[in-house]
Backbone as CSV, one residue per row, in Angstrom:
resi,resn,N_x,N_y,N_z,CA_x,CA_y,CA_z,C_x,C_y,C_z
1,MET,15.818,11.295,6.912,16.757,12.163,7.688,17.263,13.243,6.664
2,PRO,17.166,14.475,7.152,17.347,15.945,6.412,19.083,15.619,5.687
3,LEU,18.874,16.283,4.564,20.086,16.337,3.703,21.321,16.501,4.628
4,GLY,22.360,16.178,4.457,23.503,16.151,5.264,23.440,16.135,6.865
5,ALA,22.279,15.696,7.503,22.154,15.633,8.751,22.948,14.619,9.323
6,HIS,23.656,13.524,8.631,24.453,12.508,9.265,25.922,13.174,9.404
7,GLN,26.201,14.208,8.690,27.554,14.871,8.976,27.713,15.963,10.088
8,HIS,26.467,15.618,10.710,26.610,16.475,12.071,26.950,15.305,13.312
9,LEU,27.092,13.940,13.109,27.505,13.135,13.836,29.144,12.380,13.767
10,PRO,29.657,12.563,14.860,31.072,12.034,14.603,31.569,10.820,14.432
11,GLY,32.354,10.818,13.330,32.947,9.227,12.937,32.052,8.602,12.295
12,VAL,32.167,7.263,12.915,31.351,6.232,12.127,29.817,6.369,12.472
13,LEU,29.377,7.025,13.511,28.024,7.392,13.997,27.084,7.956,12.496
14,GLY,27.755,8.483,11.599,26.872,9.092,10.403,26.653,7.785,9.815
15,GLY,27.312,6.715,9.585,27.216,5.692,8.699,25.862,4.972,9.603
16,HIS,26.060,4.693,10.787,24.887,4.122,11.688,23.872,4.844,11.346
17,ALA,23.872,6.460,11.427,22.443,7.091,11.196,22.078,6.644,10.151
18,LEU,22.664,6.644,8.852,22.210,6.703,7.641,21.521,5.050,7.696
19,GLY,22.287,4.227,8.044,21.633,2.661,7.933,20.471,2.566,8.730
20,LEU,20.463,3.036,9.889,19.166,3.149,10.838,17.880,3.764,9.904
21,HIS,18.119,5.085,9.360,17.098,5.599,8.696,16.618,4.703,7.390
22,SER,17.463,4.278,6.769,17.162,3.665,5.505,16.397,2.229,6.132
23,SER,16.915,1.604,7.101,16.133,0.379,7.623,14.813,0.756,8.195
24,GLY,14.562,1.923,8.714,13.311,2.362,9.443,12.403,2.839,8.319
25,MET,12.994,3.476,7.114,11.938,3.870,5.999,11.496,2.487,5.233
26,LEU,12.467,1.734,5.152,11.885,0.270,4.570,10.809,-0.273,5.183
27,THR,11.101,-0.758,6.523,10.413,-1.154,7.372,8.844,-0.502,7.510
28,LEU,8.719,0.933,7.598,7.579,1.594,7.708,6.887,1.721,6.489
29,GLN,7.497,1.669,5.465,6.786,1.913,4.257,6.064,0.406,4.169
30,GLY,6.265,-0.767,4.490,5.733,-2.018,4.305,4.886,-2.039,5.358
31,VAL,4.691,-1.449,6.666,3.909,-1.286,7.661,2.659,-0.716,7.069
32,GLY,3.103,0.610,6.596,2.157,1.264,6.341,1.416,0.971,4.960
33,ALA,1.981,0.317,4.047,1.419,-0.439,2.790,0.274,-1.608,3.424
34,THR,0.907,-2.368,4.443,-0.260,-3.228,5.177,-1.122,-2.859,5.482
35,LEU,-1.200,-1.836,6.763,-2.091,-1.073,7.273,-3.256,-0.668,6.116
36,ALA,-2.688,0.043,4.994,-3.761,0.688,3.996,-4.260,-0.350,3.480
37,GLY,-3.651,-1.518,3.083,-4.315,-2.665,2.265,-5.521,-3.185,3.172
38,GLY,-5.167,-3.439,4.481,-6.354,-3.894,5.504,-7.343,-3.159,5.589
39,LEU,-7.299,-1.687,5.598,-8.035,-0.749,5.927,-9.051,-0.873,4.577
40,ALA,-8.434,-0.834,3.352,-9.300,-0.722,2.134,-9.948,-2.135,2.091
41,GLN,-9.690,-3.260,2.623,-10.412,-4.441,2.465,-11.624,-4.181,3.582
42,ARG,-11.526,-3.552,4.387,-12.708,-3.282,5.486,-13.424,-2.172,5.014
43,THR,-12.999,-1.337,4.330,-13.842,-0.144,4.033,-13.906,0.054,2.459
44,SER,-13.246,1.012,1.962,-13.210,1.380,0.425,-11.924,1.972,0.287
45,PRO,-11.193,1.675,-0.891,-9.868,2.187,-1.209,-9.768,3.696,-1.041
46,ALA,-11.092,4.409,-1.248,-10.948,5.767,-1.346,-11.186,6.180,0.364
47,THR,-11.879,5.321,0.906,-11.620,5.799,2.685,-10.371,5.347,2.901
48,ALA,-9.461,4.130,2.654,-8.224,4.089,3.132,-7.319,4.971,2.769
49,MET,-7.364,5.474,1.449,-6.132,6.571,1.023,-6.650,8.005,1.947
50,THR,-7.890,8.124,2.098,-8.193,9.220,2.824,-7.704,9.291,4.360
51,VAL,-7.881,8.256,5.097,-7.193,8.106,6.418,-6.000,7.863,6.408
52,MET,-5.122,7.407,5.614,-3.735,7.367,5.523,-3.187,8.598,5.128
53,ALA,-3.863,9.320,4.306,-3.214,10.726,4.274,-3.350,11.653,5.340
54,ALA,-4.470,11.532,5.796,-4.833,12.166,7.211,-3.811,11.892,8.124
55,ALA,-3.434,10.748,8.331,-2.308,9.823,9.220,-1.007,10.539,8.863
56,SER,-0.625,10.647,7.574,0.524,11.147,7.207,0.533,12.595,7.616
57,VAL,-0.048,13.385,7.314,-0.221,14.893,7.602,-0.267,14.986,9.293
58,ALA,-0.819,14.488,9.894,-0.848,14.365,11.404,0.489,14.222,11.851
59,VAL,1.269,13.159,11.354,2.636,12.586,11.775,3.581,13.528,11.392
60,THR,3.533,14.275,10.302,4.254,15.360,9.749,4.252,16.600,10.839
61,LEU,2.951,17.140,10.930,2.846,18.195,11.943,3.363,18.001,13.344
62,VAL,3.263,16.887,13.941,3.773,16.376,15.221,5.331,16.185,15.128
63,LEU,6.086,15.754,14.085,7.557,15.725,13.986,8.113,16.869,13.278
64,ALA,7.447,17.615,12.797,7.879,18.879,12.256,8.858,19.889,13.014
65,PRO,8.296,20.243,14.186,9.113,21.089,15.075,10.688,20.435,15.357
66,GLY,10.810,19.110,15.445,11.834,18.730,15.686,13.114,18.912,14.698
67,LEU,12.709,19.180,13.400,13.344,19.415,12.017,13.849,20.804,12.108
68,ARG,13.556,21.486,12.957,13.788,23.100,12.880,15.315,23.411,13.363
69,PRO,16.150,24.206,12.867,17.619,24.203,13.475,17.596,24.657,14.877
70,LEU,18.744,24.353,15.532,18.894,25.030,16.693,19.176,26.599,16.662
71,PRO,18.710,27.607,17.656,19.116,28.806,17.521,20.464,28.799,17.723
72,ALA,21.318,29.677,17.211,22.898,29.879,17.260,23.344,30.074,18.996
73,ALA,22.247,30.550,19.767,22.649,30.831,21.077,22.855,29.212,21.872
74,GLN,22.469,28.122,21.149,22.634,26.921,21.907,24.081,26.290,21.590
75,GLY,24.820,26.847,20.770,25.931,26.407,20.336,25.968,25.120,19.204
76,PRO,27.142,24.789,18.895,27.511,23.831,17.440,26.531,22.392,17.732
77,ALA,26.060,22.006,16.442,25.431,20.730,16.645,26.523,19.745,17.061
78,LEU,25.899,18.364,17.595,26.796,17.393,17.705,27.862,16.880,16.656
79,GLY,29.135,16.859,17.094,30.123,16.575,16.330,30.680,17.750,15.550
80,GLU,30.253,18.931,15.529,30.867,20.133,14.874,31.686,20.931,15.969
81,THR,32.554,21.641,15.531,33.466,22.338,16.256,33.125,23.720,16.334
82,PRO,33.203,24.294,17.524,32.768,25.727,17.804,33.739,26.550,16.688
83,ALA,33.068,27.615,16.263,33.754,28.531,15.419,34.639,29.587,16.131
84,ARG,35.807,29.752,15.701,36.737,30.411,16.412,36.735,31.951,15.841
85,SER,36.944,32.681,17.199,36.756,34.414,16.664,38.177,34.521,16.148
86,PRO,38.257,35.613,15.309,39.657,35.657,14.744,40.448,36.290,15.641
87,SER,41.802,36.036,15.751,42.431,36.840,16.867,43.368,37.985,16.541
88,ALA,43.306,38.832,17.016,44.100,40.027,16.548,45.259,40.319,17.003
């Protein structure tokens, strides 16, 4: 989860988002290690490391566009209050 992303969620949802992120990371790290170990047993450790690195780069490139901030024209993020213009 990007640094501070949980602050863009209202109330208790920030805590839920952090918990979900943490659980997902722990689970998928175990899954990744299992896949890498199985692949290393069937091929070689060097091949397994190369395949896992390529898969990591591919997933990063697919998910990276979702990490870009929204243009200002789309309004505030979820949970943010719109900025008020100074009254004269």
